[in-house]
N, C-alpha and C positions, 0 to 999 in steps of 0.2 A: 754827405752829412748835412743836416739842416742847421744852419748857424743860429737859428732862433732857439735852439736847444741849449746854447751856451749861457752860463750864469753871468749875471751882470758884474759880480765881484767874486774873485777866487783868492782865498788866503793860502799862502804857502809860507810856513814858519811865521815870522812876525811881519810879513809883507802882504799887503792887499793889492791885488792887481784888478784894475777897473777895465771893463770891456768898452772899447771904442768900436761899436758895431758898424758905424758908417765907413771906417777905414780898416776894418778886419784885424784889429790887434787888441791885446791886453797891454796896459801900461801901468807903471808904478815908478814913483820918484823916490830916489834915495839921496844920500849925501853926495855932494860934488867932491870928487877925489882927483888927484893928479898923479901921473907916472913920473919917472925920472927926467923925462924930456918936457915936463910941464903940460902935457896933453891931458885933457879930461878923460877919465876912465870911470866905468860904473863902480859903485860900491860892491866889494867882493861878495858879501852875503846876499845882496839883491841879485847879482849876476847868477849866483848859484841857485837861488830860488826860481829865477826865470827859467833856467835849464830844467828844474824839477817840473815846472808848469808845462814845458814842452813835452816832457815824458808823460804827464797826465793827459794832455791833449792828444798825443799820438796813441795812447792806449784807448782813447775814445774814438779813434779813427780820423783825427784832424792832422794834416801836415802843418808843421809850424817851425819857426826858427827864432832865435833871439837876436836882437840888435840893440844898440844904445844910441842916444842922441846927447845933446848937451844939457847942462844943468841938472845932471843926475838921473835923467829919465832912461828907463829900460823898457823895451817893447818886446812882446812875444807876438810875432806876426803869424796870422793864420792864412794859409794859402788856399786858394779855390781848387 
């Protein structure tokens, strides 16, 4: 698949994922949340939306997976 075919922004529900083409992922920032052990976790709705984006990308022939980093960021990584 040609990564230049990817949209710069993809909306899933109320979340807008921006393409970081240089690093091959979509990203979106949600609220910072914490689990029972006080570790940062992604906002549940954003996490669910990211998995829907994976399904969309896979239907278009892209291999992808979801990850999260700190400060509420969720990433949908697109594999080569």
